[in-house]
All heavy atoms as an XYZ file, in Angstrom:
580
protein
N      -2.571     -4.552     10.135
C      -3.532     -4.844      9.078
C      -2.786     -5.451      7.899
O      -1.699     -5.027      7.548
C      -4.216     -3.533      8.703
C      -5.194     -3.588      7.561
C      -6.446     -4.341      7.759
N      -7.342     -3.677      8.690
C      -8.497     -4.184      9.015
N      -8.887     -5.315      8.518
N      -9.268     -3.576      9.858
N      -3.399     -6.416      7.263
C      -2.829     -7.065      6.077
C      -3.544     -6.506      4.845
O      -4.770     -6.418      4.814
C      -3.019     -8.603      6.133
C      -2.505     -9.249      4.861
C      -2.328     -9.186      7.349
N      -2.770     -6.103      3.836
C      -3.348     -5.617      2.582
C      -2.827     -6.461      1.425
O      -1.684     -6.904      1.430
C      -3.037     -4.124      2.329
C      -3.671     -3.252      3.378
C      -1.556     -3.864      2.256
N      -3.694     -6.694      0.444
C      -3.302     -7.434     -0.753
C      -2.869     -6.445     -1.829
O      -3.571     -5.472     -2.109
C      -4.460     -8.273     -1.278
C      -4.085     -9.087     -2.494
C      -5.222     -9.936     -3.042
O      -6.341     -9.860     -2.497
O      -4.986    -10.662     -4.016
N      -1.738     -6.707     -2.432
C      -1.188     -5.842     -3.483
C      -1.803     -6.239     -4.825
O      -1.853     -7.420     -5.169
C       0.350     -5.972     -3.535
C       0.927     -5.144     -4.677
C       0.960     -5.566     -2.202
N      -2.252     -5.257     -5.586
C      -2.810     -5.501     -6.918
C      -1.906     -4.963     -8.021
O      -1.999     -5.374     -9.154
C      -4.197     -4.860     -7.041
C      -5.220     -5.428     -6.088
C      -5.542     -6.866     -6.494
N      -6.482     -7.469     -5.586
C      -7.753     -7.669     -5.842
N      -8.253     -7.310     -6.995
N      -8.514     -8.244     -4.953
N      -1.085     -3.969     -7.700
C      -0.088     -3.404     -8.616
C       1.183     -3.209     -7.808
O       1.144     -3.125     -6.589
C      -0.546     -2.056     -9.184
C      -1.694     -2.214    -10.154
O      -1.586     -2.946    -11.118
N      -2.793     -1.535     -9.884
N       2.299     -3.111     -8.484
C       3.579     -2.994     -7.789
C       3.595     -1.780     -6.864
O       3.205     -0.685     -7.258
C       4.718     -2.901     -8.800
C       6.098     -2.971     -8.166
C       7.191     -2.906     -9.208
C       7.602     -4.311     -9.566
N       8.803     -4.333    -10.412
N       4.036     -1.996     -5.630
C       4.186     -0.943     -4.625
C       5.633     -0.951     -4.166
O       6.197     -2.012     -3.897
C       3.266     -1.194     -3.413
C       1.804     -1.115     -3.816
C       3.563     -0.192     -2.296
C       0.847     -1.461     -2.689
N       6.222      0.229     -4.068
C       7.597      0.365     -3.600
C       7.618      0.906     -2.183
O       6.734      1.687     -1.801
C       8.378      1.316     -4.510
C       8.660      0.743     -5.863
C       7.761      0.898     -6.892
C       9.830      0.047     -6.097
C       8.009      0.365     -8.150
C      10.103     -0.490     -7.347
C       9.185     -0.330     -8.374
N       8.622      0.523     -1.427
C       8.826      1.078     -0.097
C       8.954      2.587     -0.215
O       9.606      3.097     -1.122
C      10.079      0.476      0.532
N       8.290      3.317      0.661
C       8.352      4.775      0.643
C       7.381      5.449     -0.306
O       7.314      6.677     -0.335
N       6.606      4.682     -1.088
C       5.614      5.276     -1.987
C       4.581      6.072     -1.198
O       4.144      5.656     -0.124
C       4.866      4.193     -2.777
C       5.533      3.800     -4.067
O       6.558      4.399     -4.429
O       5.027      2.860     -4.720
N       4.173      7.217     -1.753
C       3.050      7.977     -1.212
C       1.808      7.528     -1.957
O       1.745      7.637     -3.181
C       3.264      9.481     -1.409
C       4.330     10.026     -0.492
O       4.306      9.684      0.706
O       5.190     10.785     -0.965
N       0.833      7.019     -1.221
C      -0.385      6.510     -1.830
C      -1.595      7.269     -1.319
O      -1.605      7.790     -0.202
C      -0.560      5.018     -1.505
C       0.567      4.099     -1.959
C       0.274      2.663     -1.521
C       0.767      4.163     -3.454
N      -2.621      7.336     -2.156
C      -3.893      7.905     -1.768
C      -4.728      6.794     -1.134
O      -4.725      5.665     -1.612
C      -4.587      8.452     -3.010
C      -5.833      9.223     -2.730
C      -6.374      9.859     -3.988
O      -6.695      9.122     -4.938
O      -6.469     11.095     -4.019
N      -5.428      7.124     -0.060
C      -6.267      6.157      0.646
C      -7.717      6.534      0.392
O      -8.141      7.643      0.718
C      -5.972      6.179      2.165
C      -6.874      5.198      2.896
C      -4.506      5.871      2.426
N      -8.475      5.623     -0.219
C      -9.900      5.833     -0.463
C     -10.669      4.898      0.457
O     -10.642      3.673      0.271
C     -10.243      5.559     -1.930
C     -11.718      5.643     -2.308
C     -12.285      7.030     -2.023
C     -11.909      5.265     -3.763
N     -11.326      5.476      1.464
C     -12.106      4.680      2.414
C     -13.462      4.327      1.814
O     -13.938      5.006      0.896
C     -12.292      5.457      3.716
C     -11.009      5.804      4.470
C     -11.322      6.680      5.672
C     -10.280      4.548      4.894
N     -14.104      3.282      2.310
C     -15.410      2.873      1.764
C     -16.464      3.983      1.786
O     -17.354      3.994      0.946
C     -15.820      1.714      2.670
C     -14.539      1.160      3.182
C     -13.625      2.352      3.326
N     -16.353      4.934      2.734
C     -17.338      6.025      2.792
C     -17.005      7.169      1.838
O     -17.691      8.184      1.805
C     -17.488      6.542      4.219
C     -16.251      7.250      4.748
O     -15.255      7.406      4.004
O     -16.272      7.648      5.932
N     -15.924      7.022      1.045
C     -15.544      8.034      0.066
C     -14.510      9.030      0.561
O     -14.055      9.876     -0.196
N     -14.130      8.948      1.822
C     -13.123      9.842      2.388
C     -11.760      9.565      1.768
O     -11.378      8.411      1.597
C     -13.035      9.650      3.916
O     -14.321      9.831      4.487
C     -12.047     10.617      4.537
N     -11.023     10.641      1.430
C      -9.678     10.512      0.875
C      -8.651     10.998      1.885
O      -8.858     11.986      2.577
C      -9.529     11.353     -0.388
C     -10.252     10.873     -1.631
C     -10.111     11.899     -2.745
C      -9.716      9.545     -2.084
N      -7.519     10.296      1.938
C      -6.372     10.735      2.730
C      -5.122     10.195      2.054
O      -5.198      9.640      0.960
C      -6.490     10.260      4.181
O      -6.493      8.859      4.247
N      -3.977     10.361      2.691
C      -2.716      9.899      2.105
C      -1.967      9.034      3.093
O      -2.132      9.164      4.307
C      -1.852     11.089      1.671
C      -2.448     11.836      0.525
N      -2.236     11.469     -0.785
C      -3.279     12.888      0.483
C      -2.910     12.282     -1.574
N      -3.553     13.163     -0.831
N      -1.128      8.180      2.558
C      -0.358      7.239      3.358
C       1.002      7.045      2.705
O       1.080      6.874      1.483
C      -1.101      5.893      3.407
C      -0.376      4.679      3.939
C      -0.212      4.788      5.445
C      -1.169      3.426      3.614
N       2.053      7.094      3.491
C       3.384      6.769      2.978
C       3.700      5.341      3.410
O       3.638      5.012      4.585
C       4.441      7.723      3.522
C       5.851      7.290      3.049
C       6.855      8.352      3.209
N       6.515      9.398      2.225
C       7.203     10.491      2.077
N       8.247     10.742      2.816
N       6.850     11.381      1.176
N       4.029      4.510      2.433
C       4.363      3.119      2.735
C       5.687      3.072      3.483
O       6.583      3.868      3.224
C       4.441      2.290      1.448
C       3.125      2.185      0.704
S       1.775      1.506      1.676
C       2.296     -0.188      1.841
N       5.800      2.143      4.418
C       7.048      2.058      5.200
C       8.230      1.627      4.333
O       8.056      1.081      3.248
C       6.728      0.999      6.252
C       5.580      0.225      5.716
C       4.825      1.136      4.793
N       9.410      1.895      4.833
C      10.637      1.493      4.146
C      11.533      0.804      5.164
O      12.031      1.466      6.075
C      11.326      2.715      3.563
C      12.509      2.356      2.673
O      12.766      1.155      2.475
O      13.165      3.283      2.181
N      11.695     -0.492      5.083
C      11.240     -1.404      4.034
C       9.801     -1.843      4.270
O       9.246     -1.665      5.355
C      12.193     -2.594      4.186
C      12.508     -2.626      5.649
C      12.537     -1.172      6.068
N       9.206     -2.445      3.226
C       7.895     -3.075      3.353
C       8.065     -4.403      4.073
O       9.115     -5.027      4.005
C       7.296     -3.323      1.966
C       7.064     -2.092      1.094
C       6.690     -2.526     -0.321
C       5.987     -1.209      1.682
N       7.009     -4.847      4.742
C       7.057     -6.128      5.445
C       5.930     -7.019      4.935
O       4.759     -6.631      4.961
C       6.909     -5.899      6.949
S       7.136     -7.401      7.912
N       6.276     -8.204      4.445
C       5.269     -9.133      3.929
C       4.579     -9.856      5.084
O       5.038     -9.810      6.230
C       5.893    -10.180      2.998
O       6.741    -11.022      3.771
C       6.653     -9.530      1.853
N       3.501    -10.528      4.763
C       2.752    -11.307      5.752
C       3.642    -12.365      6.394
O       3.439    -12.743      7.539
C       1.551    -11.945      5.057
C       0.632    -12.683      5.964
C      -0.660    -13.063      5.308
N      -0.459    -13.794      4.064
C      -1.440    -14.236      3.309
N      -2.683    -14.034      3.659
N      -1.184    -14.873      2.196
N       4.669    -12.801      5.680
C       5.599    -13.817      6.194
C       6.743    -13.190      6.995
O       7.718    -13.850      7.310
C       6.176    -14.639      5.037
C       5.165    -15.489      4.302
C       4.296    -14.680      3.328
O       4.714    -13.590      2.882
O       3.177    -15.143      3.033
N       6.623    -11.876      7.289
C       7.622    -11.130      8.071
C       8.941    -10.920      7.323
O       9.981    -10.721      7.934
C       7.892    -11.815      9.418
C       6.675    -12.036     10.277
C       6.046    -10.727     10.743
O       6.755     -9.783     11.057
N       4.739    -10.665     10.770
N       8.913    -10.971      5.995
C      10.089    -10.717      5.177
C      10.114     -9.238      4.808
O       9.095     -8.679      4.397
C      10.036    -11.565      3.889
O       9.920    -12.925      4.234
C      11.274    -11.342      3.035
N      11.270     -8.597      4.933
C      11.405     -7.199      4.544
C      11.804     -7.123      3.071
O      12.733     -7.810      2.644
C      12.433     -6.500      5.415
C      11.966     -6.376      6.848
C      12.921     -5.587      7.698
O      14.042     -5.326      7.315
N      12.457     -5.190      8.869
N      11.063     -6.282      2.310
C      11.293     -6.167      0.871
C      11.263     -4.693      0.460
O      10.706     -3.854      1.159
C      10.245     -6.959      0.057
C      10.353     -8.452      0.320
C       8.833     -6.485      0.364
N      11.860     -4.385     -0.682
C      11.862     -3.028     -1.218
C      10.645     -2.721     -2.063
O      10.299     -1.567     -2.268
N       9.992     -3.772     -2.570
C       8.765     -3.603     -3.348
C       7.944     -4.881     -3.254
O       8.443     -5.928     -2.867
C       9.058     -3.259     -4.814
C       9.754     -4.357     -5.569
C       9.025     -5.320     -6.249
C      11.132     -4.436     -5.605
C       9.656     -6.333     -6.937
C      11.787     -5.438     -6.296
C      11.040     -6.400     -6.960
N       6.668     -4.761     -3.606
C       5.775     -5.915     -3.615
C       5.006     -5.916     -4.927
O       4.647     -4.856     -5.449
C       4.813     -5.854     -2.444
N       4.762     -7.096     -5.457
C       4.041     -7.274     -6.712
C       2.619     -7.756     -6.473
O       2.237     -8.101     -5.354
C       4.766     -8.287     -7.606
C       6.012     -7.719     -8.227
O       5.982     -6.638     -8.789
N       7.119     -8.440     -8.109
N       1.868     -7.842     -7.573
C       0.508     -8.347     -7.557
C       0.420     -9.674     -6.803
O       1.276    -10.529     -6.943
C       0.026     -8.517     -9.006
C      -1.432     -8.850     -9.092
O      -2.224     -8.446     -8.258
N      -1.785     -9.593    -10.116
N      -0.617     -9.804     -5.997
C      -0.941    -11.016     -5.222
C      -0.053    -11.234     -4.004
O      -0.186    -12.255     -3.347
C      -0.933    -12.270     -6.094
O      -1.921    -12.161     -7.083
N       0.837    -10.292     -3.673
C       1.566    -10.387     -2.417
C       0.744     -9.699     -1.330
O      -0.124     -8.875     -1.611
C       2.935     -9.727     -2.512
C       3.957    -10.565     -3.249
C       5.337     -9.934     -3.170
O       5.580     -8.938     -3.827
N       6.205    -10.526     -2.378
N       1.024    -10.050     -0.088
C       0.324     -9.465      1.046
C       1.329     -8.730      1.921
O       2.396     -9.256      2.227
C      -0.384    -10.548      1.853
C      -1.524    -11.175      1.108
C      -1.312    -12.242      0.255
C      -2.813    -10.687      1.251
C      -2.355    -12.823     -0.437
C      -3.864    -11.252      0.559
C      -3.639    -12.324     -0.291
N       0.982     -7.496      2.312
C       1.853     -6.668      3.130
C       1.198     -6.356      4.467
O      -0.031     -6.276      4.569
C       2.148     -5.338      2.427
C       2.892     -5.397      1.109
C       2.999     -4.002      0.515
C       4.269     -6.009      1.299
N       2.040     -6.151      5.464
C       1.571     -5.691      6.765
C       1.751     -4.186      6.830
O       2.798     -3.667      6.446
C       2.393     -6.341      7.881
C       2.342     -7.866      7.961
C       3.295     -8.362      9.042
C       0.930     -8.336      8.243
N       0.723     -3.476      7.280
C       0.845     -2.036      7.510
C       0.348     -1.734      8.911
O      -0.455     -2.484      9.479
C       0.089     -1.197      6.459
C      -1.401     -1.497      6.469
C       0.662     -1.395      5.062
C      -2.216     -0.529      5.639
N       0.837     -0.642      9.474
C       0.484     -0.281     10.859
C      -0.875      0.401     10.961
O      -1.516      0.353     12.003
C       1.552      0.641     11.437
C       2.857     -0.055     11.620
C       3.848      0.843     12.319
N       5.130      0.162     12.383
C       6.274      0.746     12.256
N       6.336      2.043     12.063
N       7.388      0.061     12.330
N      -1.311      1.067      9.918
C      -2.560      1.813      9.946
C      -3.742      0.852     10.053
O      -3.776     -0.185      9.398
C      -2.721      2.667      8.690
C      -1.816      3.855      8.633
C      -0.361      3.498      8.338
O      -0.032      2.372      7.989
N       0.518      4.455      8.484
N      -4.707      1.227     10.868
C      -5.919      0.431     11.007
C      -6.943      0.950     10.006
O      -7.582      1.971     10.242
C      -6.458      0.523     12.426
C      -7.610     -0.430     12.668
O      -7.700     -1.448     11.951
O      -8.433     -0.149     13.554
N      -7.035      0.296      8.861
C      -7.946      0.705      7.797
C      -9.125     -0.256      7.729
O      -8.954     -1.465      7.901
C      -7.209      0.710      6.458
C      -5.999      1.634      6.367
C      -5.246      1.378      5.070
C      -6.420      3.078      6.486
N     -10.332      0.256      7.452
C     -11.483     -0.630      7.330
C     -11.386     -1.527      6.092
O     -10.675     -1.206      5.135
C     -12.678      0.316      7.228
C     -12.125      1.637      6.862
C     -10.691      1.668      7.279
N     -12.102     -2.636      6.124
C     -12.158     -3.515      4.952
C     -12.655     -2.733      3.745
O     -13.436     -1.797      3.883
C     -13.115     -4.685      5.212
C     -12.556     -5.695      6.181
C     -13.440     -6.916      6.270
O     -13.816     -7.465      5.208
O     -13.767     -7.299      7.396
N     -12.192     -3.129      2.578
C     -12.568     -2.536      1.293
C     -11.956     -1.150      1.066
O     -12.366     -0.433      0.163
C     -14.085     -2.505      1.085
C     -14.703     -3.859      1.250
C     -15.490     -4.150      2.360
C     -14.451     -4.870      0.328
C     -16.027     -5.417      2.526
C     -14.988     -6.132      0.493
C     -15.775     -6.405      1.598
O     -16.301     -7.648      1.771
N     -10.966     -0.774      1.875
C     -10.226      0.455      1.633
C      -9.316      0.229      0.423
O      -8.739     -0.838      0.263
C      -9.376      0.830      2.855
O     -10.243      1.108      3.950
C      -8.494      2.030      2.584
N      -9.195      1.233     -0.424
C      -8.348      1.142     -1.615
C      -7.149      2.066     -1.441
O      -7.306      3.237     -1.104
C      -9.139      1.541     -2.877
C     -10.283      0.549     -3.106
C      -8.217      1.619     -4.096
C     -11.238      0.962     -4.203
N      -5.968      1.515     -1.654
C      -4.741      2.305     -1.677
C      -4.347      2.432     -3.140
O      -4.232      1.432     -3.841
C      -3.622      1.615     -0.896
C      -3.910      1.285      0.558
C      -2.738      0.540      1.174
C      -4.218      2.535      1.345
N      -4.138      3.658     -3.596
C      -3.816      3.844     -5.006
C      -2.775      4.943     -5.184
O      -2.690      5.879     -4.392
C      -5.069      4.150     -5.814
C      -5.769      5.420     -5.402
C      -7.074      5.577     -6.123
N      -7.717      6.848     -5.757
C      -8.929      7.184     -6.101
N      -9.662      6.363     -6.822
N      -9.435      8.336     -5.748
N      -2.013      4.796     -6.240
C      -1.015      5.798     -6.590
C      -1.746      7.028     -7.115
O      -2.725      6.913     -7.842
C      -0.095      5.226     -7.682
C       1.163      5.989     -7.889
C       2.118      5.351     -8.887
N       1.974      3.951     -9.168
C       2.495      2.943     -8.437
N       3.144      3.211     -7.339
N       2.337      1.700     -8.783
N      -1.291      8.198     -6.729
C      -1.925      9.417     -7.217
C      -1.450      9.702     -8.640
O      -0.407      9.205     -9.075
C      -1.603     10.617     -6.296
O      -0.202     10.778     -6.219
C      -2.173     10.413     -4.916
N      -2.191     10.514     -9.351
C      -1.880     10.801    -10.751
C      -0.502     11.432    -10.900
O       0.219     11.143    -11.828
C      -2.956     11.726    -11.366
C      -4.261     10.953    -11.472
C      -2.531     12.246    -12.723
C      -5.445     11.790    -11.895
N      -0.108     12.294     -9.946
C       1.192     12.959    -10.062
C       2.345     12.077     -9.599
O       3.495     12.460     -9.688
C       1.193     14.280     -9.304
C       0.873     14.125     -7.828
O       0.089     13.222     -7.494
O       1.388     14.914     -7.021
N       2.075     10.871     -9.129
C       3.116      9.914     -8.711
C       3.313      8.916     -9.847
O       2.504      8.012    -10.043
C       2.659      9.193     -7.441
C       3.607      8.121     -6.965
C       4.695      8.671     -6.064
O       4.573      9.790     -5.577
O       5.667      7.938     -5.870
N       4.370      9.046    -10.664
C       4.554      8.136    -11.795
C       4.875      6.710    -11.331
O       5.502      6.519    -10.299
C       5.744      8.743    -12.540
C       6.465      9.554    -11.529
C       5.436     10.025    -10.534
N       4.420      5.759    -12.081
C       4.714      4.353    -11.779
C       6.186      4.087    -12.079
O       6.739      4.586    -13.053
C       3.827      3.450    -12.625
N       6.812      3.315    -11.205
C       8.211      2.936    -11.417
C       8.257      1.545    -12.030
O       7.355      0.756    -11.867
C       8.966      2.938    -10.093
C       9.066      4.313     -9.484
C       9.971      4.288     -8.311
N       9.167      4.451     -7.098
C       9.649      4.383     -5.876
N      10.906      4.137     -5.677
N       8.867      4.545     -4.851
N       9.333      1.243    -12.713
C       9.476     -0.056    -13.366
C      10.001     -1.115    -12.424
O      10.558     -0.933    -11.440
C      10.408      0.054    -14.553
């Protein structure tokens, strides 16, 4: 599955998964991250596209949890 990044994501980040039906779960991003162009990176910025193994429905939101501080 290809996901579009809206905020910086780091390899190994634990993210909350919000499905369109309102279901919540968690996902750990792979380390390293893999871009749509098959490039391995340690982080991705806004407007980059990443490949993930999980089969998530369209309109799923991946977000950092409140207790996970944003890194610079």
